[in-house]
Biopython code that builds the backbone (N, CA, C, O; Angstrom):
import numpy as np
from Bio.PDB.StructureBuilder import StructureBuilder

atoms = [
    (1, "MET", "N", (-10.168, -16.292, 7.201)),
    (1, "MET", "CA", (-9.447, -15.082, 7.542)),
    (1, "MET", "C", (-10.037, -14.536, 8.841)),
    (1, "MET", "O", (-11.245, -14.329, 8.951)),
    (2, "ASN", "N", (-9.176, -14.309, 9.805)),
    (2, "ASN", "CA", (-9.684, -13.834, 11.085)),
    (2, "ASN", "C", (-9.872, -12.315, 11.068)),
    (2, "ASN", "O", (-9.523, -11.633, 10.105)),
    (3, "ASN", "N", (-10.431, -11.818, 12.156)),
    (3, "ASN", "CA", (-10.785, -10.400, 12.241)),
    (3, "ASN", "C", (-9.557, -9.496, 12.154)),
    (3, "ASN", "O", (-9.626, -8.398, 11.602)),
    (4, "ARG", "N", (-8.435, -9.961, 12.698)),
    (4, "ARG", "CA", (-7.208, -9.151, 12.667)),
    (4, "ARG", "C", (-6.715, -8.961, 11.231)),
    (4, "ARG", "O", (-6.290, -7.866, 10.863)),
    (5, "ASN", "N", (-6.770, -10.020, 10.419)),
    (5, "ASN", "CA", (-6.339, -9.917, 9.028)),
    (5, "ASN", "C", (-7.263, -9.018, 8.217)),
    (5, "ASN", "O", (-6.806, -8.263, 7.358)),
    (6, "VAL", "N", (-8.555, -9.099, 8.487)),
    (6, "VAL", "CA", (-9.512, -8.246, 7.774)),
    (6, "VAL", "C", (-9.245, -6.784, 8.098)),
    (6, "VAL", "O", (-9.248, -5.932, 7.210)),
    (7, "THR", "N", (-9.014, -6.501, 9.373)),
    (7, "THR", "CA", (-8.726, -5.130, 9.786)),
    (7, "THR", "C", (-7.427, -4.634, 9.168)),
    (7, "THR", "O", (-7.346, -3.492, 8.716)),
    (8, "ALA", "N", (-6.406, -5.494, 9.147)),
    (8, "ALA", "CA", (-5.121, -5.109, 8.548)),
    (8, "ALA", "C", (-5.276, -4.838, 7.055)),
    (8, "ALA", "O", (-4.696, -3.887, 6.531)),
    (9, "ASN", "N", (-6.059, -5.675, 6.368)),
    (9, "ASN", "CA", (-6.277, -5.466, 4.934)),
    (9, "ASN", "C", (-7.026, -4.169, 4.660)),
    (9, "ASN", "O", (-6.681, -3.431, 3.737)),
    (10, "MET", "N", (-8.046, -3.892, 5.457)),
    (10, "MET", "CA", (-8.807, -2.662, 5.254)),
    (10, "MET", "C", (-7.945, -1.432, 5.522)),
    (10, "MET", "O", (-8.001, -0.456, 4.774)),
    (11, "LEU", "N", (-7.155, -1.479, 6.579)),
    (11, "LEU", "CA", (-6.279, -0.360, 6.906)),
    (11, "LEU", "C", (-5.238, -0.146, 5.814)),
    (11, "LEU", "O", (-4.981, 0.990, 5.415)),
    (12, "LEU", "N", (-4.641, -1.226, 5.332)),
    (12, "LEU", "CA", (-3.632, -1.111, 4.286)),
    (12, "LEU", "C", (-4.242, -0.614, 2.980)),
    (12, "LEU", "O", (-3.619, 0.178, 2.272)),
    (13, "ASN", "N", (-5.455, -1.066, 2.649)),
    (13, "ASN", "CA", (-6.116, -0.564, 1.444)),
    (13, "ASN", "C", (-6.397, 0.928, 1.554)),
    (13, "ASN", "O", (-6.222, 1.669, 0.587)),
    (14, "GLY", "N", (-6.827, 1.367, 2.721)),
    (14, "GLY", "CA", (-7.052, 2.791, 2.921)),
    (14, "GLY", "C", (-5.771, 3.595, 2.814)),
    (14, "GLY", "O", (-5.761, 4.683, 2.239)),
    (15, "MET", "N", (-4.689, 3.062, 3.368)),
    (15, "MET", "CA", (-3.404, 3.755, 3.283)),
    (15, "MET", "C", (-2.903, 3.802, 1.844)),
    (15, "MET", "O", (-2.292, 4.787, 1.429)),
    (16, "LEU", "N", (-3.161, 2.736, 1.077)),
    (16, "LEU", "CA", (-2.788, 2.732, -0.339)),
    (16, "LEU", "C", (-3.538, 3.817, -1.105)),
    (16, "LEU", "O", (-2.948, 4.544, -1.905)),
    (17, "VAL", "N", (-4.835, 3.920, -0.857)),
    (17, "VAL", "CA", (-5.642, 4.930, -1.553)),
    (17, "VAL", "C", (-5.169, 6.333, -1.192)),
    (17, "VAL", "O", (-4.997, 7.179, -2.070)),
    (18, "ILE", "N", (-4.961, 6.578, 0.091)),
    (18, "ILE", "CA", (-4.533, 7.911, 0.522)),
    (18, "ILE", "C", (-3.158, 8.254, -0.029)),
    (18, "ILE", "O", (-2.938, 9.378, -0.480)),
    (19, "SER", "N", (-2.219, 7.294, 0.001)),
    (19, "SER", "CA", (-0.881, 7.584, -0.527)),
    (19, "SER", "C", (-0.919, 7.793, -2.035)),
    (19, "SER", "O", (-0.139, 8.583, -2.567)),
    (20, "PHE", "N", (-1.827, 7.088, -2.741)),
    (20, "PHE", "CA", (-1.972, 7.309, -4.180)),
    (20, "PHE", "C", (-2.527, 8.702, -4.462)),
    (20, "PHE", "O", (-2.066, 9.385, -5.377)),
    (21, "LEU", "N", (-3.515, 9.122, -3.676)),
    (21, "LEU", "CA", (-4.075, 10.463, -3.862)),
    (21, "LEU", "C", (-3.038, 11.542, -3.566)),
    (21, "LEU", "O", (-2.972, 12.551, -4.267)),
    (22, "ILE", "N", (-2.236, 11.334, -2.538)),
    (22, "ILE", "CA", (-1.156, 12.284, -2.242)),
    (22, "ILE", "C", (-0.159, 12.322, -3.388)),
    (22, "ILE", "O", (0.307, 13.395, -3.770)),
    (23, "LEU", "N", (0.172, 11.158, -3.940)),
    (23, "LEU", "CA", (1.091, 11.095, -5.076)),
    (23, "LEU", "C", (0.532, 11.865, -6.267)),
    (23, "LEU", "O", (1.259, 12.637, -6.893)),
    (24, "MET", "N", (-0.739, 11.670, -6.590)),
    (24, "MET", "CA", (-1.335, 12.363, -7.736)),
    (24, "MET", "C", (-1.395, 13.871, -7.497)),
    (24, "MET", "O", (-1.212, 14.658, -8.426)),
    (25, "TYR", "N", (-1.649, 14.271, -6.255)),
    (25, "TYR", "CA", (-1.720, 15.693, -5.937)),
    (25, "TYR", "C", (-0.351, 16.358, -6.075)),
    (25, "TYR", "O", (-0.256, 17.499, -6.528)),
    (26, "ASN", "N", (0.701, 15.651, -5.687)),
    (26, "ASN", "CA", (2.048, 16.223, -5.680)),
    (26, "ASN", "C", (2.836, 15.938, -6.949)),
    (26, "ASN", "O", (4.022, 16.262, -7.015)),
    (27, "LEU", "N", (2.217, 15.348, -7.946)),
    (27, "LEU", "CA", (2.958, 14.900, -9.124)),
    (27, "LEU", "C", (3.600, 16.055, -9.885)),
    (27, "LEU", "O", (4.706, 15.903, -10.403)),
    (28, "GLU", "N", (2.939, 17.196, -9.965)),
    (28, "GLU", "CA", (3.452, 18.320, -10.744)),
    (28, "GLU", "C", (4.090, 19.399, -9.868)),
    (28, "GLU", "O", (4.180, 20.559, -10.268)),
    (29, "HIS", "N", (4.523, 19.013, -8.691)),
    (29, "HIS", "CA", (5.165, 19.958, -7.777)),
    (29, "HIS", "C", (6.505, 20.397, -8.359)),
    (29, "HIS", "O", (7.225, 19.567, -8.914)),
    (30, "PRO", "N", (6.863, 21.686, -8.247)),
    (30, "PRO", "CA", (8.120, 22.165, -8.838)),
    (30, "PRO", "C", (9.380, 21.561, -8.205)),
    (30, "PRO", "O", (10.402, 21.418, -8.877)),
    (31, "ASN", "N", (9.312, 21.212, -6.940)),
    (31, "ASN", "CA", (10.465, 20.591, -6.283)),
    (31, "ASN", "C", (10.427, 19.084, -6.554)),
    (31, "ASN", "O", (9.437, 18.426, -6.234)),
    (32, "ILE", "N", (11.488, 18.536, -7.137)),
    (32, "ILE", "CA", (11.504, 17.134, -7.550)),
    (32, "ILE", "C", (11.443, 16.178, -6.367)),
    (32, "ILE", "O", (11.005, 15.038, -6.523)),
    (33, "LEU", "N", (11.874, 16.617, -5.189)),
    (33, "LEU", "CA", (11.866, 15.729, -4.029)),
    (33, "LEU", "C", (10.456, 15.392, -3.555)),
    (33, "LEU", "O", (10.228, 14.301, -3.032)),
    (34, "VAL", "N", (9.515, 16.302, -3.727)),
    (34, "VAL", "CA", (8.151, 16.070, -3.245)),
    (34, "VAL", "C", (7.492, 14.914, -3.997)),
    (34, "VAL", "O", (6.999, 13.991, -3.348)),
    (35, "PRO", "N", (7.458, 14.917, -5.341)),
    (35, "PRO", "CA", (6.870, 13.749, -6.013)),
    (35, "PRO", "C", (7.689, 12.478, -5.821)),
    (35, "PRO", "O", (7.131, 11.382, -5.784)),
    (36, "LEU", "N", (9.000, 12.614, -5.701)),
    (36, "LEU", "CA", (9.844, 11.435, -5.494)),
    (36, "LEU", "C", (9.533, 10.772, -4.154)),
    (36, "LEU", "O", (9.391, 9.551, -4.082)),
    (37, "LEU", "N", (9.430, 11.565, -3.105)),
    (37, "LEU", "CA", (9.103, 11.005, -1.794)),
    (37, "LEU", "C", (7.670, 10.473, -1.752)),
    (37, "LEU", "O", (7.403, 9.479, -1.076)),
    (38, "SER", "N", (6.748, 11.119, -2.465)),
    (38, "SER", "CA", (5.380, 10.610, -2.552)),
    (38, "SER", "C", (5.357, 9.260, -3.254)),
    (38, "SER", "O", (4.639, 8.352, -2.836)),
    (39, "PHE", "N", (6.137, 9.127, -4.314)),
    (39, "PHE", "CA", (6.211, 7.864, -5.050)),
    (39, "PHE", "C", (6.830, 6.767, -4.183)),
    (39, "PHE", "O", (6.357, 5.631, -4.186)),
    (40, "ILE", "N", (7.880, 7.106, -3.448)),
    (40, "ILE", "CA", (8.516, 6.117, -2.574)),
    (40, "ILE", "C", (7.538, 5.656, -1.486)),
    (40, "ILE", "O", (7.491, 4.471, -1.155)),
    (41, "GLY", "N", (6.769, 6.582, -0.938)),
    (41, "GLY", "CA", (5.760, 6.210, 0.055)),
    (41, "GLY", "C", (4.695, 5.305, -0.518)),
    (41, "GLY", "O", (4.288, 4.339, 0.128)),
    (42, "PHE", "N", (4.233, 5.603, -1.727)),
    (42, "PHE", "CA", (3.220, 4.764, -2.366)),
    (42, "PHE", "C", (3.774, 3.371, -2.641)),
    (42, "PHE", "O", (3.102, 2.376, -2.371)),
    (43, "ILE", "N", (4.987, 3.289, -3.172)),
    (43, "ILE", "CA", (5.592, 1.992, -3.478)),
    (43, "ILE", "C", (5.829, 1.183, -2.198)),
    (43, "ILE", "O", (5.760, -0.045, -2.221)),
    (44, "THR", "N", (6.105, 1.862, -1.094)),
    (44, "THR", "CA", (6.263, 1.167, 0.185)),
    (44, "THR", "C", (4.972, 0.460, 0.573)),
    (44, "THR", "O", (4.999, -0.699, 0.986)),
    (45, "PHE", "N", (3.835, 1.152, 0.443)),
    (45, "PHE", "CA", (2.559, 0.528, 0.774)),
    (45, "PHE", "C", (2.205, -0.578, -0.212)),
    (45, "PHE", "O", (1.591, -1.570, 0.178)),
    (46, "VAL", "N", (2.578, -0.431, -1.475)),
    (46, "VAL", "CA", (2.365, -1.506, -2.448)),
    (46, "VAL", "C", (3.180, -2.732, -2.036)),
    (46, "VAL", "O", (2.688, -3.858, -2.109)),
    (47, "GLY", "N", (4.405, -2.520, -1.612)),
    (47, "GLY", "CA", (5.236, -3.635, -1.139)),
    (47, "GLY", "C", (4.631, -4.316, 0.079)),
    (47, "GLY", "O", (4.628, -5.544, 0.169)),
    (48, "PHE", "N", (4.115, -3.516, 1.027)),
    (48, "PHE", "CA", (3.449, -4.099, 2.193)),
    (48, "PHE", "C", (2.266, -4.953, 1.768)),
    (48, "PHE", "O", (2.059, -6.043, 2.301)),
    (49, "LYS", "N", (1.488, -4.459, 0.809)),
    (49, "LYS", "CA", (0.311, -5.190, 0.343)),
    (49, "LYS", "C", (0.712, -6.504, -0.316)),
    (49, "LYS", "O", (0.071, -7.530, -0.086)),
    (50, "ILE", "N", (1.763, -6.488, -1.130)),
    (50, "ILE", "CA", (2.227, -7.712, -1.790)),
    (50, "ILE", "C", (2.668, -8.734, -0.747)),
    (50, "ILE", "O", (2.323, -9.911, -0.846)),
    (51, "VAL", "N", (3.426, -8.290, 0.248)),
    (51, "VAL", "CA", (3.879, -9.200, 1.303)),
    (51, "VAL", "C", (2.691, -9.770, 2.064)),
    (51, "VAL", "O", (2.674, -10.963, 2.369)),
    (52, "LEU", "N", (1.701, -8.945, 2.377)),
    (52, "LEU", "CA", (0.529, -9.409, 3.109)),
    (52, "LEU", "C", (-0.251, -10.441, 2.305)),
    (52, "LEU", "O", (-0.690, -11.450, 2.858)),
    (53, "VAL", "N", (-0.428, -10.203, 1.009)),
    (53, "VAL", "CA", (-1.160, -11.150, 0.158)),
    (53, "VAL", "C", (-0.394, -12.461, 0.033)),
    (53, "VAL", "O", (-0.992, -13.534, 0.112)),
    (54, "LEU", "N", (0.919, -12.391, -0.162)),
    (54, "LEU", "CA", (1.705, -13.618, -0.288)),
    (54, "LEU", "C", (1.714, -14.416, 1.012)),
    (54, "LEU", "O", (1.657, -15.645, 0.978)),
    (55, "ARG", "N", (1.785, -13.743, 2.147)),
    (55, "ARG", "CA", (1.725, -14.453, 3.432)),
    (55, "ARG", "C", (0.369, -15.111, 3.630)),
    (55, "ARG", "O", (0.284, -16.216, 4.166)),
    (56, "HIS", "N", (-0.698, -14.434, 3.198)),
    (56, "HIS", "CA", (-2.039, -15.008, 3.320)),
    (56, "HIS", "C", (-2.178, -16.238, 2.431)),
    (56, "HIS", "O", (-2.758, -17.238, 2.854)),
    (57, "ARG", "N", (-1.659, -16.182, 1.218)),
    (57, "ARG", "CA", (-1.736, -17.331, 0.312)),
    (57, "ARG", "C", (-0.876, -18.484, 0.810)),
    (57, "ARG", "O", (-1.236, -19.647, 0.625)),
    (58, "LYS", "N", (0.249, -18.179, 1.436)),
    (58, "LYS", "CA", (1.120, -19.230, 1.958)),
    (58, "LYS", "C", (0.462, -19.942, 3.137)),
    (58, "LYS", "O", (0.611, -21.154, 3.288)),
    (59, "SER", "N", (-0.257, -19.206, 3.963)),
    (59, "SER", "CA", (-0.894, -19.810, 5.131)),
    (59, "SER", "C", (-2.163, -20.576, 4.773)),
    (59, "SER", "O", (-2.598, -21.428, 5.547)),
    (60, "ASN", "N", (-2.767, -20.294, 3.620)),
    (60, "ASN", "CA", (-3.970, -20.997, 3.166)),
    (60, "ASN", "C", (-3.688, -21.690, 1.840)),
    (60, "ASN", "O", (-4.039, -21.156, 0.789)),
    (61, "PRO", "N", (-3.053, -22.883, 1.861)),
    (61, "PRO", "CA", (-2.737, -23.553, 0.591)),
    (61, "PRO", "C", (-3.998, -24.041, -0.110)),
    (61, "PRO", "O", (-4.977, -24.413, 0.538)),
    (62, "SER", "N", (-3.964, -24.036, -1.433)),
    (62, "SER", "CA", (-5.101, -24.511, -2.224)),
    (62, "SER", "C", (-5.171, -26.027, -2.166)),
    (62, "SER", "O", (-4.165, -26.708, -1.971)),
    (63, "LYS", "N", (-6.378, -26.537, -2.339)),
    (63, "LYS", "CA", (-6.556, -27.999, -2.320)),
    (63, "LYS", "C", (-6.349, -28.583, -3.690)),
    (63, "LYS", "O", (-6.458, -29.796, -3.866)),
]
sb = StructureBuilder()
sb.init_structure("model")
sb.init_model(0)
sb.init_chain("A")
sb.init_seg("    ")
for serial, (resi, resn, name, xyz) in enumerate(atoms, 1):
    if name == "N":
        sb.init_residue(resn, " ", resi, " ")
    sb.init_atom(name, np.array(xyz, "f"), 0.0, 1.0, " ", f" {name:<3s}", serial, name[0])
structure = sb.get_structure()
């Protein structure tokens, strides 16, 4: 794994943690749009992470 991939993984992990914390903070907000948009943002980063992991596994086949 090169330096660019390591940096991308660290940045994405940090964004996942921050978006999860924002989601937990806004979960009981009286306006339904706030937790809904927080959830959509979190799921977006989860999707990015899944794509990144699958691309990494595809580029490094097992022996």
